C-alpha positions, -999 to 999 in steps of 0.1 A, spaced: 134 -394 371 122 -420 345 100 -407 317 86 -441 309 48 -439 313 32 -463 338 14 -494 325 -19 -479 338 -14 -446 319 -3 -464 288 -34 -487 289 -57 -457 295 -41 -437 266 -44 -467 243 -81 -472 251 -89 -435 248 -72 -435 214 -93 -466 205 -125 -447 212 -115 -418 190 -104 -442 163 -137 -460 164 -154 -427 157 -175 -421 188 -171 -384 183 -183 -388 147 -213 -406 160 -223 -374 179 -209 -384 213 -192 -354 229 -159 -361 246 -161 -330 268 -169 -334 304 -205 -330 317 -196 -299 336 -183 -281 305 -207 -294 279 -232 -266 284 -227 -237 261 -243 -202 262 -280 -206 255 -277 -244 252 -287 -273 274 -264 -296 292 -260 -329 274 -263 -362 293 -248 -390 272 -262 -425 278 -246 -457 266 -272 -485 261 -272 -520 248 -300 -537 228 -310 -563 253 -345 -565 267 -347 -544 299 -363 -513 314 -335 -492 299 -351 -497 264 -385 -487 278 -369 -455 293 -355 -447 258 -385 -456 238 -410 -437 260 -386 -407 264 -391 -410 302 -358 -393 310 -364 -365 285 -397 -358 303 -381 -360 337 -352 -336 327 -366 -311 303 -337 -287 309 -312 -312 296 -305 -328 262 -304 -366 264 -282 -384 239 -286 -422 235 -256 -441 221 -258 -478 212 -230 -501 221 -225 -538 215 -208 -548 248 -197 -537 282 -161 -537 271 -168 -510 246 -187 -490 271 -158 -492 295 -136 -478 268 -161 -449 263 -161 -441 300 -123 -440 300 -125 -415 271 -151 -395 291 -174 -400 261 -205 -411 281 -220 -402 315 -244 -432 322 -242 -467 309 -259 -501 309 -232 -527 315 -228 -562 329 -213 -570 363 -182 -587 348 -170 -557 328 -179 -535 358 -156 -557 380 -129 -552 354 -135 -515 351 -131 -510 389 -99 -530 390 -64 -524 378 -53 -513 353 -85 -494 343 -97 -480 376 -127 -463 359 -142 -435 380 -178 -447 379 -203 -461 404 -232 -486 403 -265 -468 408 -291 -493 397 -296 -530 389 -312 -533 355 -318 -570 358 -304 -602 373 -293 -626 344 -316 -656 342 -324 -676 311 -317 -645 290 -280 -654 288 -269 -689 280 -244 -712 264 -258 -728 232 -242 -754 209 -250 -758 173 -269 -789 166 -245 -798 138 -216 -797 163 -227 -829 180 -223 -815 215 -247 -826 242 -229 -812 274 -204 -787 285 -178 -814 288 -182 -822 251 -169 -787 243 -133 -798 247 -115 -788 215 -144 -769 201 -147 -732 190 -168 -711 213 -177 -674 207 -185 -648 233 -179 -611 237 -148 -609 257 -149 -590 291 -187 -594 292 -210 -611 317 -214 -639 291 -176 -643 290 -175 -646 328 -203 -671 328 -187 -692 301 -155 -694 321 -175 -703 352 -194 -730 332 -161 -745 319 -145 -744 353 -175 -762 369 -169 -791 345 -131 -792 350 -123 -774 318 -103 -742 312 -102 -717 284 -71 -736 271 -92 -767 265 -113 -749 239 -107 -722 213 -124 -690 225 -134 -664 198 -140 -628 207 -171 -617 188 -199 -592 193 -235 -606 193 -243 -598 157 -209 -612 146 -217 -643 166 -249 -647 147 -231 -644 114 -203 -669 124 -230 -693 137 -248 -693 103 -215 -699 84 -206 -728 107 -174 -711 119 -181 -718 155 -195 -747 175 -211 -729 204 -216 -694 218 -224 -678 252 -244 -647 245 -276 -628 255 -309 -619 240 -320 -611 214 -293 -630 194 -296 -659 218 -331 -665 208 -321 -670 172 -293 -694 181 -317 -715 201 -337 -723 169 -310 -747 157 -290 -752 188 -290 -769 222 -289 -749 254 -261 -764 276 -263 -741 306 -280 -708 315 -269 -679 337 -298 -688 360 -283 -722 366 -248 -707 373 -263 -682 397 -277 -710 418 -242 -724 419 -228 -692 433 -219 -673 401 -247 -648 395 -243 -621 369 -261 -587 367 -268 -560 342 -260 -527 360 -266 -491 355 -233 -472 362 -229 -434 364 -198 -412 361 -185 -401 394 -181 -366 380 -218 -365 371 -228 -379 404 -208 -352 423 -218 -323 401 -254 -331 392 -269 -357 417 -304 -346 406 -297 -362 372 -289 -395 389 -320 -393 410 -342 -386 380 -325 -414 360 -331 -440 388 -367 -429 392 -375 -435 355 -356 -468 356 -378 -478 385 -409 -467 365 -398 -489 336 -390 -519 357 -424 -516 375 -440 -516 341 -423 -549 332 -434 -564 365 -470 -552 366 -480 -543 330 -460 -567 309 -480 -561 277 -472 -524 277 -436 -531 285 -433 -556 257 -446 -531 231 -419 -506 240 -391 -531 240 -404 -547 207 -401 -513 191 -365 -509 201 -355 -544 192 -374 -547 159 -393 -578 170 -430 -585 177 -445 -577 211 -450 -614 216 -413 -621 210 -404 -592 233 -427 -605 260 -410 -639 258 -376 -624 261 -385 -602 290 -399 -632 309 -364 -647 309 -348 -620 330 -352 -612 367 -364 -576 374 -362 -563 410 -388 -543 429 -377 -511 447 -377 -530 479 -354 -557 465 -331 -530 449 -325 -514 482 -323 -546 503 -290 -557 518 -289 -585 492 -286 -559 463 -278 -522 463 -285 -514 500 -293 -480 514 -276 -447 519 -245 -453 539 -250 -491 539 -240 -506 505 -255 -540 498 -241 -573 486 -236 -562 450 -202 -551 462 -194 -587 472 -208 -599 439 -184 -576 420 -155 -586 443 -162 -623 437 -163 -617 400 -130 -598 401 -114 -626 422 -126 -652 397 -112 -632 368 -79 -626 386 -76 -664 392 -79 -669 354 -53 -641 348 -80 -619 331 -70 -590 354 -38 -586 374 -55 -589 409 -88 -583 426 -90 -551 446 -102 -552 482 -139 -556 486 -140 -520 501 -131 -507 466 -164 -521 453 -183 -511 483 -173 -475 478 -184 -478 441 -220 -485 450 -239 -452 447 -266 -453 474 -271 -416 480 -308 -410 486 -318 -446 488 -344 -459 494 -364 -427 491 -353 -419 455 -369 -451 442 -403 -442 458 -402 -470 484 
Protein backbone atom coordinates (compact mmCIF):
# COMPACT_ATOMS: atom_id res chain seq x y z
CA UNK A 1 0.00 0.00 0.00
CA UNK A 2 1.34 3.41 -1.00
CA UNK A 3 2.21 5.76 1.85
CA UNK A 4 2.03 8.85 -0.37
CA UNK A 5 -0.56 11.26 1.05
CA UNK A 6 -3.49 12.18 -1.17
CA UNK A 7 -3.46 15.65 -2.80
CA UNK A 8 -6.49 16.56 -0.69
CA UNK A 9 -4.80 15.65 2.59
CA UNK A 10 -1.61 17.37 1.53
CA UNK A 11 -3.52 20.53 0.68
CA UNK A 12 -5.43 20.44 3.97
CA UNK A 13 -2.24 19.88 5.97
CA UNK A 14 -0.52 22.76 4.22
CA UNK A 15 -3.42 25.10 4.86
CA UNK A 16 -3.69 24.07 8.50
CA UNK A 17 0.02 24.70 8.93
CA UNK A 18 -0.43 28.08 7.29
CA UNK A 19 -3.04 29.05 9.86
CA UNK A 20 -0.77 28.11 12.72
CA UNK A 21 2.15 29.89 11.09
CA UNK A 22 0.07 33.04 10.71
CA UNK A 23 -0.47 32.94 14.44
CA UNK A 24 -4.21 32.55 14.73
CA UNK A 25 -3.63 30.80 18.00
CA UNK A 26 -1.50 33.68 19.20
CA UNK A 27 -4.37 36.00 18.38
CA UNK A 28 -6.48 34.16 20.92
CA UNK A 29 -8.35 31.89 18.51
CA UNK A 30 -8.64 28.44 20.04
CA UNK A 31 -8.00 25.53 17.67
CA UNK A 32 -9.95 23.06 19.80
CA UNK A 33 -13.32 21.90 18.56
CA UNK A 34 -16.49 23.56 19.84
CA UNK A 35 -17.55 20.44 21.71
CA UNK A 36 -14.29 20.29 23.67
CA UNK A 37 -13.70 24.00 24.27
CA UNK A 38 -15.64 24.10 27.51
CA UNK A 39 -13.59 23.50 30.59
CA UNK A 40 -14.74 22.97 34.16
CA UNK A 41 -16.38 26.12 35.43
CA UNK A 42 -15.90 27.90 32.11
CA UNK A 43 -18.21 28.86 29.27
CA UNK A 44 -18.19 27.31 25.82
CA UNK A 45 -16.42 29.61 23.37
CA UNK A 46 -18.01 30.45 20.01
CA UNK A 47 -15.41 31.82 17.61
CA UNK A 48 -16.67 34.16 14.91
CA UNK A 49 -14.69 35.25 11.86
CA UNK A 50 -15.75 38.62 10.54
CA UNK A 51 -14.65 41.06 7.85
CA UNK A 52 -14.73 44.84 8.04
CA UNK A 53 -17.23 45.53 5.29
CA UNK A 54 -20.53 47.36 6.01
CA UNK A 55 -23.15 44.78 6.95
CA UNK A 56 -25.42 43.63 9.73
CA UNK A 57 -22.56 41.49 11.03
CA UNK A 58 -20.78 44.63 12.26
CA UNK A 59 -23.96 45.75 14.01
CA UNK A 60 -24.24 42.39 15.77
CA UNK A 61 -20.65 42.79 16.95
CA UNK A 62 -20.91 46.45 17.93
CA UNK A 63 -24.17 46.09 19.84
CA UNK A 64 -23.12 42.77 21.42
CA UNK A 65 -26.39 41.24 20.22
CA UNK A 66 -25.08 37.69 20.23
CA UNK A 67 -23.53 38.07 23.68
CA UNK A 68 -26.95 39.17 24.95
CA UNK A 69 -28.71 36.29 23.18
CA UNK A 70 -26.24 33.67 24.45
CA UNK A 71 -25.23 34.70 27.99
CA UNK A 72 -24.03 31.19 28.78
CA UNK A 73 -21.42 31.34 26.03
CA UNK A 74 -18.23 33.34 25.48
CA UNK A 75 -18.22 35.02 22.06
CA UNK A 76 -14.85 35.67 20.44
CA UNK A 77 -14.71 37.93 17.35
CA UNK A 78 -11.72 37.51 15.02
CA UNK A 79 -11.07 39.92 12.13
CA UNK A 80 -9.96 38.56 8.74
CA UNK A 81 -9.07 40.32 5.50
CA UNK A 82 -10.69 37.92 3.05
CA UNK A 83 -12.77 34.81 2.53
CA UNK A 84 -9.69 32.81 1.53
CA UNK A 85 -8.13 33.32 4.96
CA UNK A 86 -11.43 32.41 6.63
CA UNK A 87 -11.55 29.19 4.60
CA UNK A 88 -8.08 28.40 5.90
CA UNK A 89 -9.23 29.04 9.47
CA UNK A 90 -12.21 26.70 9.04
CA UNK A 91 -9.90 23.96 7.75
CA UNK A 92 -7.78 24.40 10.87
CA UNK A 93 -10.97 24.26 13.02
CA UNK A 94 -10.03 27.69 14.36
CA UNK A 95 -13.46 29.31 13.85
CA UNK A 96 -17.09 28.22 14.15
CA UNK A 97 -19.02 30.91 12.24
CA UNK A 98 -17.83 33.21 9.49
CA UNK A 99 -18.79 36.04 7.12
CA UNK A 100 -17.53 35.05 3.69
CA UNK A 101 -18.27 35.73 0.04
CA UNK A 102 -20.04 33.30 -2.25
CA UNK A 103 -17.00 32.69 -4.45
CA UNK A 104 -14.75 31.45 -1.62
CA UNK A 105 -17.69 29.41 -0.30
CA UNK A 106 -18.01 27.77 -3.73
CA UNK A 107 -14.30 26.98 -3.55
CA UNK A 108 -14.57 25.79 0.03
CA UNK A 109 -17.30 23.28 -0.81
CA UNK A 110 -15.38 21.98 -3.83
CA UNK A 111 -12.30 19.79 -4.23
CA UNK A 112 -9.69 19.81 -2.85
CA UNK A 113 -10.90 21.72 0.23
CA UNK A 114 -14.31 20.11 0.94
CA UNK A 115 -14.74 22.27 4.04
CA UNK A 116 -17.43 20.92 6.39
CA UNK A 117 -19.49 24.08 6.73
CA UNK A 118 -22.95 25.22 5.63
CA UNK A 119 -24.60 28.45 4.52
CA UNK A 120 -27.03 29.63 7.21
CA UNK A 121 -27.68 33.28 6.32
CA UNK A 122 -27.29 35.82 3.51
CA UNK A 123 -25.57 38.89 4.92
CA UNK A 124 -26.07 40.90 1.74
CA UNK A 125 -26.27 40.71 -2.04
CA UNK A 126 -23.36 42.59 -3.60
CA UNK A 127 -24.43 45.76 -5.37
CA UNK A 128 -22.38 48.90 -5.83
CA UNK A 129 -20.41 48.01 -2.71
CA UNK A 130 -18.00 45.94 -4.83
CA UNK A 131 -16.58 47.33 -8.05
CA UNK A 132 -13.74 47.47 -10.55
CA UNK A 133 -12.04 50.88 -10.42
CA UNK A 134 -9.18 52.19 -12.58
CA UNK A 135 -6.76 54.89 -11.47
CA UNK A 136 -7.33 58.14 -13.31
CA UNK A 137 -3.61 58.24 -14.10
CA UNK A 138 -3.83 54.86 -15.87
CA UNK A 139 -5.77 56.34 -18.80
CA UNK A 140 -8.36 53.55 -18.73
CA UNK A 141 -11.96 54.29 -19.69
CA UNK A 142 -13.41 50.78 -20.13
CA UNK A 143 -12.79 47.17 -19.17
CA UNK A 144 -11.39 46.50 -22.66
CA UNK A 145 -8.71 49.12 -22.01
CA UNK A 146 -7.32 46.95 -19.21
CA UNK A 147 -5.41 44.68 -21.61
CA UNK A 148 -1.79 44.64 -20.45
CA UNK A 149 -2.58 46.47 -17.21
CA UNK A 150 -1.91 45.48 -13.59
CA UNK A 151 -5.10 44.74 -11.64
CA UNK A 152 -5.20 43.93 -7.94
CA UNK A 153 -7.85 41.90 -6.13
CA UNK A 154 -7.91 39.49 -3.18
CA UNK A 155 -7.63 36.07 -4.82
CA UNK A 156 -10.43 33.56 -4.17
CA UNK A 157 -12.80 36.36 -3.13
CA UNK A 158 -16.13 37.48 -4.59
CA UNK A 159 -14.23 40.43 -6.08
CA UNK A 160 -11.84 38.03 -7.83
CA UNK A 161 -14.79 36.08 -9.24
CA UNK A 162 -16.47 39.28 -10.40
CA UNK A 163 -13.25 40.56 -11.96
CA UNK A 164 -12.89 37.36 -13.99
CA UNK A 165 -16.55 37.63 -15.01
CA UNK A 166 -16.06 41.27 -16.07
CA UNK A 167 -13.02 40.40 -18.17
CA UNK A 168 -14.75 37.39 -19.72
CA UNK A 169 -17.75 39.52 -20.65
CA UNK A 170 -15.46 41.76 -22.70
CA UNK A 171 -13.59 38.91 -24.37
CA UNK A 172 -10.52 39.14 -22.12
CA UNK A 173 -8.98 36.54 -19.85
CA UNK A 174 -6.67 36.71 -16.86
CA UNK A 175 -3.75 36.08 -19.24
CA UNK A 176 -4.48 39.39 -21.02
CA UNK A 177 -3.76 41.32 -17.84
CA UNK A 178 -1.43 41.00 -14.87
CA UNK A 179 -3.39 39.99 -11.79
CA UNK A 180 -1.95 40.86 -8.39
CA UNK A 181 -3.16 39.10 -5.24
CA UNK A 182 -3.51 41.76 -2.54
CA UNK A 183 -5.69 42.21 0.52
CA UNK A 184 -7.84 45.39 0.66
CA UNK A 185 -5.45 47.49 2.75
CA UNK A 186 -2.52 46.38 0.61
CA UNK A 187 -4.50 47.35 -2.49
CA UNK A 188 -4.91 50.84 -1.05
CA UNK A 189 -1.16 51.14 -0.43
CA UNK A 190 -0.29 49.86 -3.91
CA UNK A 191 -2.84 52.26 -5.43
CA UNK A 192 -1.26 55.24 -3.68
CA UNK A 193 2.21 54.21 -4.85
CA UNK A 194 1.02 53.80 -8.42
CA UNK A 195 2.02 50.12 -8.49
CA UNK A 196 -1.33 49.03 -9.95
CA UNK A 197 -3.61 50.39 -12.66
CA UNK A 198 -6.93 49.09 -11.37
CA UNK A 199 -8.49 47.08 -8.57
CA UNK A 200 -11.64 45.07 -7.93
CA UNK A 201 -12.41 45.38 -4.23
CA UNK A 202 -15.16 46.14 -1.73
CA UNK A 203 -16.03 48.84 0.78
CA UNK A 204 -14.64 50.64 2.69
CA UNK A 205 -11.37 50.62 0.68
CA UNK A 206 -13.38 50.93 -2.54
CA UNK A 207 -14.72 54.31 -1.43
CA UNK A 208 -11.18 55.69 -1.11
CA UNK A 209 -10.16 54.40 -4.55
CA UNK A 210 -13.15 56.10 -6.14
CA UNK A 211 -11.82 59.51 -5.09
CA UNK A 212 -9.17 59.44 -7.82
CA UNK A 213 -10.42 56.60 -9.96
CA UNK A 214 -13.07 55.68 -12.50
CA UNK A 215 -15.61 52.92 -11.83
CA UNK A 216 -15.62 50.55 -14.80
CA UNK A 217 -18.21 48.03 -13.59
CA UNK A 218 -19.99 47.16 -10.34
CA UNK A 219 -21.13 43.82 -8.97
CA UNK A 220 -24.71 45.08 -9.33
CA UNK A 221 -24.20 45.32 -13.10
CA UNK A 222 -22.65 41.86 -13.27
CA UNK A 223 -25.56 40.44 -11.24
CA UNK A 224 -27.99 41.70 -13.87
CA UNK A 225 -25.91 39.81 -16.44
CA UNK A 226 -26.23 36.54 -14.53
CA UNK A 227 -23.16 36.68 -12.27
CA UNK A 228 -24.47 37.72 -8.82
CA UNK A 229 -22.23 37.55 -5.76
CA UNK A 230 -23.27 37.33 -2.13
CA UNK A 231 -21.81 37.76 1.34
CA UNK A 232 -22.80 34.69 3.29
CA UNK A 233 -22.85 33.58 6.89
CA UNK A 234 -21.43 30.06 7.13
CA UNK A 235 -21.44 27.76 10.15
CA UNK A 236 -19.37 24.75 11.07
CA UNK A 237 -21.27 21.51 10.52
CA UNK A 238 -20.00 20.33 13.90
CA UNK A 239 -21.48 23.36 15.63
CA UNK A 240 -24.76 22.99 13.75
CA UNK A 241 -25.04 19.34 14.76
CA UNK A 242 -24.01 19.74 18.40
CA UNK A 243 -25.43 23.18 19.25
CA UNK A 244 -28.23 24.12 16.83
CA UNK A 245 -29.54 26.61 19.39
CA UNK A 246 -26.41 28.69 18.79
CA UNK A 247 -27.12 28.83 15.05
CA UNK A 248 -30.74 29.81 15.76
CA UNK A 249 -29.66 32.63 18.08
CA UNK A 250 -27.03 33.84 15.61
CA UNK A 251 -29.54 33.96 12.72
CA UNK A 252 -32.06 35.80 14.88
CA UNK A 253 -29.62 38.57 15.80
CA UNK A 254 -28.42 38.81 12.20
CA UNK A 255 -32.05 39.35 11.21
CA UNK A 256 -32.40 41.99 13.92
CA UNK A 257 -29.36 43.82 12.53
CA UNK A 258 -30.50 43.55 8.91
CA UNK A 259 -33.92 44.87 9.88
CA UNK A 260 -32.23 47.83 11.56
CA UNK A 261 -30.41 48.61 8.29
CA UNK A 262 -33.66 48.42 6.35
CA UNK A 263 -35.90 50.30 8.77
CA UNK A 264 -33.70 52.49 11.01
CA UNK A 265 -30.74 53.30 8.82
CA UNK A 266 -29.46 56.12 11.04
CA UNK A 267 -29.06 53.79 14.03
CA UNK A 268 -27.48 51.13 11.84
CA UNK A 269 -25.02 53.64 10.39
CA UNK A 270 -23.82 54.71 13.85
CA UNK A 271 -22.97 51.13 14.82
CA UNK A 272 -21.23 50.38 11.52
CA UNK A 273 -19.34 53.70 11.66
CA UNK A 274 -17.96 52.78 15.07
CA UNK A 275 -16.61 49.49 13.72
CA UNK A 276 -15.14 50.96 10.52
CA UNK A 277 -13.76 54.14 12.04
CA UNK A 278 -15.70 56.42 9.69
CA UNK A 279 -18.45 58.99 10.19
CA UNK A 280 -22.09 57.89 10.43
CA UNK A 281 -22.71 59.76 7.17
CA UNK A 282 -19.99 57.78 5.42
CA UNK A 283 -21.27 54.52 6.89
CA UNK A 284 -24.80 55.37 5.74
CA UNK A 285 -23.57 55.96 2.20
CA UNK A 286 -21.72 52.65 2.20
CA UNK A 287 -24.67 50.68 3.57
CA UNK A 288 -26.90 52.14 0.86
CA UNK A 289 -24.79 50.41 -1.78
CA UNK A 290 -25.57 46.87 -0.62
CA UNK A 291 -28.78 44.85 -0.89
CA UNK A 292 -30.08 43.55 2.46
CA UNK A 293 -32.83 40.94 2.37
CA UNK A 294 -35.96 40.81 4.53
CA UNK A 295 -36.81 37.57 6.40
CA UNK A 296 -39.39 36.84 3.72
CA UNK A 297 -36.77 37.24 0.99
CA UNK A 298 -34.17 35.20 2.93
CA UNK A 299 -36.52 32.22 3.12
CA UNK A 300 -37.90 32.48 -0.40
CA UNK A 301 -37.08 29.94 -3.10
CA UNK A 302 -34.88 32.61 -4.71
CA UNK A 303 -32.49 32.63 -1.76
CA UNK A 304 -32.09 30.29 1.27
CA UNK A 305 -35.42 28.51 1.04
CA UNK A 306 -37.14 26.71 3.90
CA UNK A 307 -36.59 23.64 6.05
CA UNK A 308 -36.24 20.69 3.69
CA UNK A 309 -36.45 22.87 0.58
CA UNK A 310 -33.14 24.70 -0.03
CA UNK A 311 -33.41 27.72 -2.30
CA UNK A 312 -31.55 28.97 -5.35
CA UNK A 313 -28.43 29.96 -3.38
CA UNK A 314 -27.33 26.38 -4.08
CA UNK A 315 -27.56 27.02 -7.82
CA UNK A 316 -25.73 30.33 -7.40
CA UNK A 317 -22.85 28.52 -5.68
CA UNK A 318 -22.85 25.78 -8.31
CA UNK A 319 -22.75 28.37 -11.09
CA UNK A 320 -19.82 30.09 -9.38
CA UNK A 321 -17.98 26.78 -9.04
CA UNK A 322 -18.66 25.93 -12.69
CA UNK A 323 -17.32 29.30 -13.77
CA UNK A 324 -14.20 28.92 -11.61
CA UNK A 325 -13.62 25.38 -12.88
CA UNK A 326 -13.84 26.64 -16.45
CA UNK A 327 -11.01 29.04 -15.63
CA UNK A 328 -9.01 26.25 -13.93
CA UNK A 329 -9.34 27.92 -10.54
CA UNK A 330 -10.66 24.65 -9.06
CA UNK A 331 -10.31 21.12 -10.50
CA UNK A 332 -14.04 20.67 -11.18
CA UNK A 333 -17.43 21.87 -10.01
CA UNK A 334 -19.25 19.42 -7.73
CA UNK A 335 -22.80 18.38 -8.52
CA UNK A 336 -25.40 20.96 -7.57
CA UNK A 337 -26.69 18.56 -4.90
CA UNK A 338 -23.45 19.10 -2.96
CA UNK A 339 -24.31 22.78 -2.60
CA UNK A 340 -27.98 22.06 -1.91
CA UNK A 341 -26.97 19.88 1.03
CA UNK A 342 -24.74 22.69 2.29
CA UNK A 343 -27.65 25.12 2.77
CA UNK A 344 -28.64 25.05 6.45
CA UNK A 345 -32.39 25.59 6.47
CA UNK A 346 -33.29 23.86 9.72
CA UNK A 347 -36.00 25.84 11.50
CA UNK A 348 -36.66 28.22 8.62
CA UNK A 349 -38.68 30.33 8.23
CA UNK A 350 -39.73 30.31 11.91
CA UNK A 351 -36.27 31.06 13.30
CA UNK A 352 -36.13 34.40 11.47
CA UNK A 353 -39.40 35.52 13.00
CA UNK A 354 -41.40 35.43 9.79
